[in-house]
PDB file of N, CA, C and O in Angstrom:
ATOM      1  N   MET A   1       7.563  -6.234  -5.551  1.00  0.00           N
ATOM      2  CA  MET A   1       5.716  -5.925  -5.467  1.00  0.00           C
ATOM      3  C   MET A   1       5.459  -5.405  -5.194  1.00  0.00           C
ATOM      4  O   MET A   1       4.236  -5.421  -5.328  1.00  0.00           O
ATOM      5  N   LEU A   2       6.088  -3.914  -4.273  1.00  0.00           N
ATOM      6  CA  LEU A   2       5.588  -2.785  -4.250  1.00  0.00           C
ATOM      7  C   LEU A   2       6.246  -1.805  -5.520  1.00  0.00           C
ATOM      8  O   LEU A   2       5.557  -0.819  -5.785  1.00  0.00           O
ATOM      9  N   GLU A   3       7.403  -1.967  -6.257  1.00  0.00           N
ATOM     10  CA  GLU A   3       8.180  -1.275  -7.053  1.00  0.00           C
ATOM     11  C   GLU A   3       6.702  -1.011  -8.424  1.00  0.00           C
ATOM     12  O   GLU A   3       6.120   0.005  -8.803  1.00  0.00           O
ATOM     13  N   ILE A   4       6.530  -2.982  -8.938  1.00  0.00           N
ATOM     14  CA  ILE A   4       5.533  -2.954  -9.631  1.00  0.00           C
ATOM     15  C   ILE A   4       4.234  -2.302  -9.576  1.00  0.00           C
ATOM     16  O   ILE A   4       3.829  -1.779 -10.614  1.00  0.00           O
ATOM     17  N   LEU A   5       3.539  -2.253  -8.556  1.00  0.00           N
ATOM     18  CA  LEU A   5       2.536  -1.194  -8.309  1.00  0.00           C
ATOM     19  C   LEU A   5       2.722   0.111  -8.187  1.00  0.00           C
ATOM     20  O   LEU A   5       1.728   0.828  -8.077  1.00  0.00           O
ATOM     21  N   SER A   6       3.931   0.636  -8.181  1.00  0.00           N
ATOM     22  CA  SER A   6       4.044   1.629  -7.770  1.00  0.00           C
ATOM     23  C   SER A   6       4.339   2.193  -9.031  1.00  0.00           C
ATOM     24  O   SER A   6       4.126   3.404  -9.087  1.00  0.00           O
ATOM     25  N   LEU A   7       4.802   1.618 -10.142  1.00  0.00           N
ATOM     26  CA  LEU A   7       5.025   1.656 -11.299  1.00  0.00           C
ATOM     27  C   LEU A   7       3.798   1.683 -12.086  1.00  0.00           C
ATOM     28  O   LEU A   7       3.640   2.596 -12.896  1.00  0.00           O
ATOM     29  N   ILE A   8       2.738   0.600 -11.904  1.00  0.00           N
ATOM     30  CA  ILE A   8       1.569   0.331 -12.403  1.00  0.00           C
ATOM     31  C   ILE A   8       0.506   2.186 -11.913  1.00  0.00           C
ATOM     32  O   ILE A   8      -0.043   3.014 -12.640  1.00  0.00           O
ATOM     33  N   ARG A   9       0.649   2.115 -10.664  1.00  0.00           N
ATOM     34  CA  ARG A   9      -0.148   3.534 -10.201  1.00  0.00           C
ATOM     35  C   ARG A   9       0.610   5.142 -10.919  1.00  0.00           C
ATOM     36  O   ARG A   9       0.048   6.237 -10.873  1.00  0.00           O
ATOM     37  N   GLN A  10       1.470   4.972 -11.309  1.00  0.00           N
ATOM     38  CA  GLN A  10       2.481   6.451 -11.922  1.00  0.00           C
ATOM     39  C   GLN A  10       2.267   6.086 -13.511  1.00  0.00           C
ATOM     40  O   GLN A  10       2.862   6.871 -14.249  1.00  0.00           O
ATOM     41  N   ASP A  11       1.501   5.002 -14.211  1.00  0.00           N
ATOM     42  CA  ASP A  11       1.591   4.891 -15.660  1.00  0.00           C
ATOM     43  C   ASP A  11       3.247   4.524 -15.724  1.00  0.00           C
ATOM     44  O   ASP A  11       3.707   4.522 -16.866  1.00  0.00           O
ATOM     45  N   GLY A  12       3.821   4.335 -15.056  1.00  0.00           N
ATOM     46  CA  GLY A  12       5.145   3.828 -15.515  1.00  0.00           C
ATOM     47  C   GLY A  12       6.377   4.674 -15.098  1.00  0.00           C
ATOM     48  O   GLY A  12       7.551   4.315 -15.013  1.00  0.00           O
ATOM     49  N   ASP A  13       5.859   5.798 -14.879  1.00  0.00           N
ATOM     50  CA  ASP A  13       6.862   6.576 -14.670  1.00  0.00           C
ATOM     51  C   ASP A  13       8.006   6.562 -13.482  1.00  0.00           C
ATOM     52  O   ASP A  13       7.736   7.082 -12.399  1.00  0.00           O
ATOM     53  N   PRO A  14       8.857   6.158 -13.636  1.00  0.00           N
ATOM     54  CA  PRO A  14       9.698   6.019 -12.193  1.00  0.00           C
ATOM     55  C   PRO A  14      10.144   7.293 -11.191  1.00  0.00           C
ATOM     56  O   PRO A  14      10.725   7.085 -10.125  1.00  0.00           O
ATOM     57  N   ARG A  15       9.893   8.274 -11.540  1.00  0.00           N
ATOM     58  CA  ARG A  15      10.074   9.667 -10.994  1.00  0.00           C
ATOM     59  C   ARG A  15       9.736   8.867  -9.439  1.00  0.00           C
ATOM     60  O   ARG A  15      10.575   8.379  -8.681  1.00  0.00           O
ATOM     61  N   TRP A  16       8.259   8.915  -9.256  1.00  0.00           N
ATOM     62  CA  TRP A  16       7.921   8.638  -8.083  1.00  0.00           C
ATOM     63  C   TRP A  16       8.348   7.851  -7.223  1.00  0.00           C
ATOM     64  O   TRP A  16       8.402   8.060  -6.011  1.00  0.00           O
ATOM     65  N   CYS A  17       8.757   6.667  -7.942  1.00  0.00           N
ATOM     66  CA  CYS A  17       9.256   5.510  -7.250  1.00  0.00           C
ATOM     67  C   CYS A  17      10.807   5.726  -6.440  1.00  0.00           C
ATOM     68  O   CYS A  17      11.315   5.297  -5.404  1.00  0.00           O
ATOM     69  N   ARG A  18      11.331   6.901  -7.866  1.00  0.00           N
ATOM     70  CA  ARG A  18      13.223   7.303  -6.919  1.00  0.00           C
ATOM     71  C   ARG A  18      12.651   8.117  -5.780  1.00  0.00           C
ATOM     72  O   ARG A  18      13.273   8.092  -4.717  1.00  0.00           O
ATOM     73  N   SER A  19      11.545   8.836  -5.866  1.00  0.00           N
ATOM     74  CA  SER A  19      12.161  10.724  -5.101  1.00  0.00           C
ATOM     75  C   SER A  19      10.990   9.780  -3.707  1.00  0.00           C
ATOM     76  O   SER A  19      11.642  10.076  -2.706  1.00  0.00           O
ATOM     77  N   VAL A  20      10.041   9.108  -3.287  1.00  0.00           N
ATOM     78  CA  VAL A  20       9.364   8.604  -2.065  1.00  0.00           C
ATOM     79  C   VAL A  20      10.410   7.403  -1.855  1.00  0.00           C
ATOM     80  O   VAL A  20      11.162   6.843  -2.652  1.00  0.00           O
ATOM     81  N   PRO A  21      10.134   7.182  -0.232  1.00  0.00           N
ATOM     82  CA  PRO A  21      10.859   5.645   0.053  1.00  0.00           C
ATOM     83  C   PRO A  21       9.817   5.239   0.204  1.00  0.00           C
ATOM     84  O   PRO A  21       8.778   5.875   0.381  1.00  0.00           O
ATOM     85  N   ASN A  22      10.073   3.451   0.120  1.00  0.00           N
ATOM     86  CA  ASN A  22       9.215   1.963   0.151  1.00  0.00           C
ATOM     87  C   ASN A  22       7.963   2.682   1.605  1.00  0.00           C
ATOM     88  O   ASN A  22       6.789   2.971   1.376  1.00  0.00           O
ATOM     89  N   TRP A  23       8.570   2.805   2.841  1.00  0.00           N
ATOM     90  CA  TRP A  23       7.802   3.075   3.554  1.00  0.00           C
ATOM     91  C   TRP A  23       6.277   4.199   3.550  1.00  0.00           C
ATOM     92  O   TRP A  23       5.278   4.189   4.270  1.00  0.00           O
ATOM     93  N   ASP A  24       6.735   5.200   2.255  1.00  0.00           N
ATOM     94  CA  ASP A  24       6.136   6.127   2.367  1.00  0.00           C
ATOM     95  C   ASP A  24       4.525   5.783   1.136  1.00  0.00           C
ATOM     96  O   ASP A  24       3.371   6.211   1.176  1.00  0.00           O
ATOM     97  N   ARG A  25       5.298   4.764   0.110  1.00  0.00           N
ATOM     98  CA  ARG A  25       4.728   4.422  -0.696  1.00  0.00           C
ATOM     99  C   ARG A  25       3.546   3.512  -0.173  1.00  0.00           C
ATOM    100  O   ARG A  25       2.356   3.827  -0.200  1.00  0.00           O
ATOM    101  N   GLY A  26       4.148   2.168   0.374  1.00  0.00           N
ATOM    102  CA  GLY A  26       3.231   0.854   0.495  1.00  0.00           C
ATOM    103  C   GLY A  26       3.627   1.061   2.138  1.00  0.00           C
ATOM    104  O   GLY A  26       4.657   0.442   2.407  1.00  0.00           O
ATOM    105  N   PRO A  27       2.995   1.854   3.397  1.00  0.00           N
ATOM    106  CA  PRO A  27       3.066   1.580   4.579  1.00  0.00           C
ATOM    107  C   PRO A  27       2.334   0.142   5.077  1.00  0.00           C
ATOM    108  O   PRO A  27       1.413  -0.594   4.724  1.00  0.00           O
ATOM    109  N   TRP A  28       3.230   0.223   6.000  1.00  0.00           N
ATOM    110  CA  TRP A  28       2.407  -0.946   6.570  1.00  0.00           C
ATOM    111  C   TRP A  28       1.186  -0.916   6.956  1.00  0.00           C
ATOM    112  O   TRP A  28       0.638   0.182   6.848  1.00  0.00           O
ATOM    113  N   LEU A  29       0.561  -1.786   7.383  1.00  0.00           N
ATOM    114  CA  LEU A  29      -0.896  -1.134   8.126  1.00  0.00           C
ATOM    115  C   LEU A  29      -0.667  -1.563   9.622  1.00  0.00           C
ATOM    116  O   LEU A  29      -1.377  -1.051  10.488  1.00  0.00           O
ATOM    117  N   GLU A  30      -0.012  -2.187   9.850  1.00  0.00           N
ATOM    118  CA  GLU A  30      -0.266  -3.364  11.283  1.00  0.00           C
ATOM    119  C   GLU A  30       0.389  -2.266  12.228  1.00  0.00           C
ATOM    120  O   GLU A  30       0.266  -2.483  13.433  1.00  0.00           O
ATOM    121  N   THR A  31       0.889  -1.421  11.944  1.00  0.00           N
ATOM    122  CA  THR A  31       1.755   0.053  12.884  1.00  0.00           C
ATOM    123  C   THR A  31       1.036   1.207  12.859  1.00  0.00           C
ATOM    124  O   THR A  31       0.598   1.659  11.801  1.00  0.00           O
ATOM    125  N   LEU A  32       0.844   1.809  14.067  1.00  0.00           N
ATOM    126  CA  LEU A  32       0.521   2.927  14.093  1.00  0.00           C
ATOM    127  C   LEU A  32       0.668   4.379  12.894  1.00  0.00           C
ATOM    128  O   LEU A  32      -0.125   4.963  12.155  1.00  0.00           O
ATOM    129  N   LEU A  33       2.142   4.515  13.221  1.00  0.00           N
ATOM    130  CA  LEU A  33       2.499   4.888  12.109  1.00  0.00           C
ATOM    131  C   LEU A  33       2.136   4.370  10.539  1.00  0.00           C
ATOM    132  O   LEU A  33       1.999   5.168   9.612  1.00  0.00           O
ATOM    133  N   GLY A  34       2.030   3.207  10.422  1.00  0.00           N
ATOM    134  CA  GLY A  34       1.594   3.153   9.194  1.00  0.00           C
ATOM    135  C   GLY A  34       0.334   3.491   8.303  1.00  0.00           C
ATOM    136  O   GLY A  34       0.216   3.829   7.125  1.00  0.00           O
ATOM    137  N   LEU A  35      -0.775   3.210   9.577  1.00  0.00           N
ATOM    138  CA  LEU A  35      -1.610   3.652   9.531  1.00  0.00           C
ATOM    139  C   LEU A  35      -2.030   5.064   9.079  1.00  0.00           C
ATOM    140  O   LEU A  35      -2.852   5.366   8.213  1.00  0.00           O
ATOM    141  N   ARG A  36      -1.174   5.968   9.973  1.00  0.00           N
ATOM    142  CA  ARG A  36      -1.445   7.171   9.383  1.00  0.00           C
ATOM    143  C   ARG A  36      -1.098   7.522   8.183  1.00  0.00           C
ATOM    144  O   ARG A  36      -1.763   8.158   7.365  1.00  0.00           O
ATOM    145  N   ARG A  37       0.520   6.875   8.035  1.00  0.00           N
ATOM    146  CA  ARG A  37       0.433   7.307   6.373  1.00  0.00           C
ATOM    147  C   ARG A  37      -0.216   6.679   5.180  1.00  0.00           C
ATOM    148  O   ARG A  37      -0.170   6.941   3.978  1.00  0.00           O
ATOM    149  N   ALA A  38      -0.840   5.762   5.888  1.00  0.00           N
ATOM    150  CA  ALA A  38      -1.868   5.090   4.172  1.00  0.00           C
ATOM    151  C   ALA A  38      -3.394   5.997   4.922  1.00  0.00           C
ATOM    152  O   ALA A  38      -4.487   6.071   4.361  1.00  0.00           O
ATOM    153  N   ARG A  39      -3.253   6.239   5.474  1.00  0.00           N
ATOM    154  CA  ARG A  39      -4.361   7.135   5.339  1.00  0.00           C
ATOM    155  C   ARG A  39      -4.201   8.631   4.887  1.00  0.00           C
ATOM    156  O   ARG A  39      -5.021   9.499   4.586  1.00  0.00           O
ATOM    157  N   ALA A  40      -3.364   8.612   4.929  1.00  0.00           N
ATOM    158  CA  ALA A  40      -2.470  10.389   4.107  1.00  0.00           C
ATOM    159  C   ALA A  40      -2.364  10.044   2.701  1.00  0.00           C
ATOM    160  O   ALA A  40      -2.273  10.899   1.820  1.00  0.00           O
ATOM    161  N   ASN A  41      -2.375   8.934   2.515  1.00  0.00           N
ATOM    162  CA  ASN A  41      -1.668   8.643   1.012  1.00  0.00           C
ATOM    163  C   ASN A  41      -3.379   9.164  -0.207  1.00  0.00           C
ATOM    164  O   ASN A  41      -4.573   9.387  -0.004  1.00  0.00           O
ATOM    165  N   ALA A  42      -2.601   9.134  -1.191  1.00  0.00           N
ATOM    166  CA  ALA A  42      -4.016   9.690  -2.145  1.00  0.00           C
ATOM    167  C   ALA A  42      -4.138   8.125  -2.423  1.00  0.00           C
ATOM    168  O   ALA A  42      -3.272   7.282  -2.189  1.00  0.00           O
ATOM    169  N   ARG A  43      -5.441   7.915  -2.992  1.00  0.00           N
ATOM    170  CA  ARG A  43      -6.146   6.769  -3.704  1.00  0.00           C
ATOM    171  C   ARG A  43      -5.987   6.747  -5.358  1.00  0.00           C
ATOM    172  O   ARG A  43      -6.002   7.700  -6.137  1.00  0.00           O
ATOM    173  N   PRO A  44      -5.832   5.353  -5.617  1.00  0.00           N
ATOM    174  CA  PRO A  44      -5.805   4.079  -4.771  1.00  0.00           C
ATOM    175  C   PRO A  44      -4.263   4.118  -3.879  1.00  0.00           C
ATOM    176  O   PRO A  44      -3.210   4.683  -4.177  1.00  0.00           O
ATOM    177  N   ARG A  45      -4.574   3.389  -2.844  1.00  0.00           N
ATOM    178  CA  ARG A  45      -3.473   3.427  -2.267  1.00  0.00           C
ATOM    179  C   ARG A  45      -2.773   1.861  -2.252  1.00  0.00           C
ATOM    180  O   ARG A  45      -3.183   0.712  -2.417  1.00  0.00           O
ATOM    181  N   ILE A  46      -1.322   2.598  -1.919  1.00  0.00           N
ATOM    182  CA  ILE A  46      -0.717   1.224  -1.553  1.00  0.00           C
ATOM    183  C   ILE A  46      -0.568   0.743  -0.055  1.00  0.00           C
ATOM    184  O   ILE A  46      -0.213   1.664   0.682  1.00  0.00           O
ATOM    185  N   ILE A  47      -0.768  -0.583   0.637  1.00  0.00           N
ATOM    186  CA  ILE A  47      -0.548  -1.093   1.268  1.00  0.00           C
ATOM    187  C   ILE A  47      -0.240  -2.196   1.606  1.00  0.00           C
ATOM    188  O   ILE A  47      -0.924  -3.185   1.345  1.00  0.00           O
ATOM    189  N   SER A  48       1.065  -2.225   2.379  1.00  0.00           N
ATOM    190  CA  SER A  48       2.067  -3.364   2.428  1.00  0.00           C
ATOM    191  C   SER A  48       1.385  -4.258   3.903  1.00  0.00           C
ATOM    192  O   SER A  48       0.735  -3.606   4.720  1.00  0.00           O
ATOM    193  N   SER A  49       1.551  -5.354   4.054  1.00  0.00           N
ATOM    194  CA  SER A  49       1.257  -6.458   5.546  1.00  0.00           C
ATOM    195  C   SER A  49       1.784  -7.321   5.204  1.00  0.00           C
ATOM    196  O   SER A  49       1.774  -7.834   4.084  1.00  0.00           O
ATOM    197  N   PRO A  50       2.564  -7.744   6.526  1.00  0.00           N
ATOM    198  CA  PRO A  50       3.731  -9.230   6.405  1.00  0.00           C
ATOM    199  C   PRO A  50       2.254 -10.405   6.736  1.00  0.00           C
ATOM    200  O   PRO A  50       2.464 -11.548   6.329  1.00  0.00           O
ATOM    201  N   LEU A  51       0.676 -10.143   7.505  1.00  0.00           N
ATOM    202  CA  LEU A  51       0.466 -11.231   7.554  1.00  0.00           C
ATOM    203  C   LEU A  51      -0.194 -11.700   6.614  1.00  0.00           C
ATOM    204  O   LEU A  51      -0.563 -11.082   5.616  1.00  0.00           O
ATOM    205  N   PRO A  52      -0.551 -13.786   7.088  1.00  0.00           N
ATOM    206  CA  PRO A  52      -1.229 -14.112   5.631  1.00  0.00           C
ATOM    207  C   PRO A  52      -2.414 -13.649   5.557  1.00  0.00           C
ATOM    208  O   PRO A  52      -2.810 -12.894   6.444  1.00  0.00           O
ATOM    209  N   VAL A  53      -3.301 -14.028   4.398  1.00  0.00           N
ATOM    210  CA  VAL A  53      -4.359 -13.374   4.152  1.00  0.00           C
ATOM    211  C   VAL A  53      -5.447 -13.989   5.212  1.00  0.00           C
ATOM    212  O   VAL A  53      -6.339 -13.233   5.596  1.00  0.00           O
ATOM    213  N   HIS A  54      -5.408 -15.128   5.622  1.00  0.00           N
ATOM    214  CA  HIS A  54      -6.418 -15.792   6.935  1.00  0.00           C
ATOM    215  C   HIS A  54      -6.469 -14.812   7.718  1.00  0.00           C
ATOM    216  O   HIS A  54      -7.515 -14.715   8.360  1.00  0.00           O
ATOM    217  N   MET A  55      -5.684 -14.044   7.886  1.00  0.00           N
ATOM    218  CA  MET A  55      -5.673 -13.061   9.502  1.00  0.00           C
ATOM    219  C   MET A  55      -6.244 -11.646   9.461  1.00  0.00           C
ATOM    220  O   MET A  55      -6.630 -10.998  10.434  1.00  0.00           O
ATOM    221  N   PHE A  56      -6.238 -11.249   8.107  1.00  0.00           N
ATOM    222  CA  PHE A  56      -7.133 -10.179   7.860  1.00  0.00           C
ATOM    223  C   PHE A  56      -8.465 -10.506   8.378  1.00  0.00           C
ATOM    224  O   PHE A  56      -8.987 -11.571   8.706  1.00  0.00           O
ATOM    225  N   PRO A  57      -8.969  -8.981   8.353  1.00  0.00           N
ATOM    226  CA  PRO A  57     -10.270  -9.160   8.816  1.00  0.00           C
ATOM    227  C   PRO A  57     -11.320  -9.123   8.030  1.00  0.00           C
ATOM    228  O   PRO A  57     -11.133  -8.758   6.870  1.00  0.00           O
ATOM    229  N   LYS A  58     -12.697  -9.497   8.472  1.00  0.00           N
ATOM    230  CA  LYS A  58     -13.792 -10.180   7.961  1.00  0.00           C
ATOM    231  C   LYS A  58     -14.194  -9.520   6.638  1.00  0.00           C
ATOM    232  O   LYS A  58     -14.533  -9.935   5.530  1.00  0.00           O
ATOM    233  N   ALA A  59     -13.942  -7.822   7.448  1.00  0.00           N
ATOM    234  CA  ALA A  59     -14.385  -6.902   6.337  1.00  0.00           C
ATOM    235  C   ALA A  59     -13.668  -6.449   5.179  1.00  0.00           C
ATOM    236  O   ALA A  59     -14.171  -5.827   4.244  1.00  0.00           O
ATOM    237  N   PHE A  60     -12.439  -6.800   5.293  1.00  0.00           N
ATOM    238  CA  PHE A  60     -11.648  -6.727   4.251  1.00  0.00           C
ATOM    239  C   PHE A  60     -11.982  -7.523   3.098  1.00  0.00           C
ATOM    240  O   PHE A  60     -11.544  -7.109   2.025  1.00  0.00           O
ATOM    241  N   PHE A  61     -12.744  -8.696   3.094  1.00  0.00           N
ATOM    242  CA  PHE A  61     -12.908  -9.392   2.280  1.00  0.00           C
ATOM    243  C   PHE A  61     -14.244  -9.048   1.382  1.00  0.00           C
ATOM    244  O   PHE A  61     -14.410  -9.672   0.334  1.00  0.00           O
ATOM    245  N   GLY A  62     -14.922  -8.337   1.680  1.00  0.00           N
ATOM    246  CA  GLY A  62     -16.019  -7.668   1.767  1.00  0.00           C
ATOM    247  C   GLY A  62     -16.162  -6.066   1.023  1.00  0.00           C
ATOM    248  O   GLY A  62     -17.101  -5.282   0.882  1.00  0.00           O
ATOM    249  N   SER A  63     -14.644  -6.055   0.628  1.00  0.00           N
ATOM    250  CA  SER A  63     -14.407  -4.773   0.463  1.00  0.00           C
ATOM    251  C   SER A  63     -14.001  -4.819  -0.566  1.00  0.00           C
ATOM    252  O   SER A  63     -13.948  -5.972  -0.994  1.00  0.00           O
ATOM    253  N   LYS A  64     -13.268  -3.212  -1.990  1.00  0.00           N
ATOM    254  CA  LYS A  64     -12.947  -3.691  -3.066  1.00  0.00           C
ATOM    255  C   LYS A  64     -11.427  -3.631  -3.059  1.00  0.00           C
ATOM    256  O   LYS A  64     -10.835  -3.262  -4.074  1.00  0.00           O
ATOM    257  N   ALA A  65     -10.837  -3.943  -2.065  1.00  0.00           N
ATOM    258  CA  ALA A  65      -9.341  -4.340  -2.352  1.00  0.00           C
ATOM    259  C   ALA A  65      -8.993  -5.696  -2.995  1.00  0.00           C
ATOM    260  O   ALA A  65      -9.437  -6.842  -3.057  1.00  0.00           O
ATOM    261  N   LYS A  66      -7.524  -4.637  -3.630  1.00  0.00           N
ATOM    262  CA  LYS A  66      -6.904  -5.609  -4.408  1.00  0.00           C
ATOM    263  C   LYS A  66      -5.783  -6.306  -3.620  1.00  0.00           C
ATOM    264  O   LYS A  66      -4.877  -5.780  -2.974  1.00  0.00           O
ATOM    265  N   VAL A  67      -6.102  -7.873  -3.861  1.00  0.00           N
ATOM    266  CA  VAL A  67      -4.863  -8.714  -2.814  1.00  0.00           C
ATOM    267  C   VAL A  67      -3.867  -9.603  -4.001  1.00  0.00           C
ATOM    268  O   VAL A  67      -2.919 -10.291  -3.620  1.00  0.00           O
TER     269      VAL A  67
END
């Protein structure tokens, strides 16, 4: 899924996918390092999470984020 979203974000250009590691393109939000990387990424951000959707904060569902 991360590869597909990365390609969509870059209009199908695979150079970004090949040059930037997965953990920088779609960091895990649950780790401090992942949170810092996510905040530093340009918008629209790709964020990964192993959590089931029912464990996300309620504020998430009022945001414009896509799941």
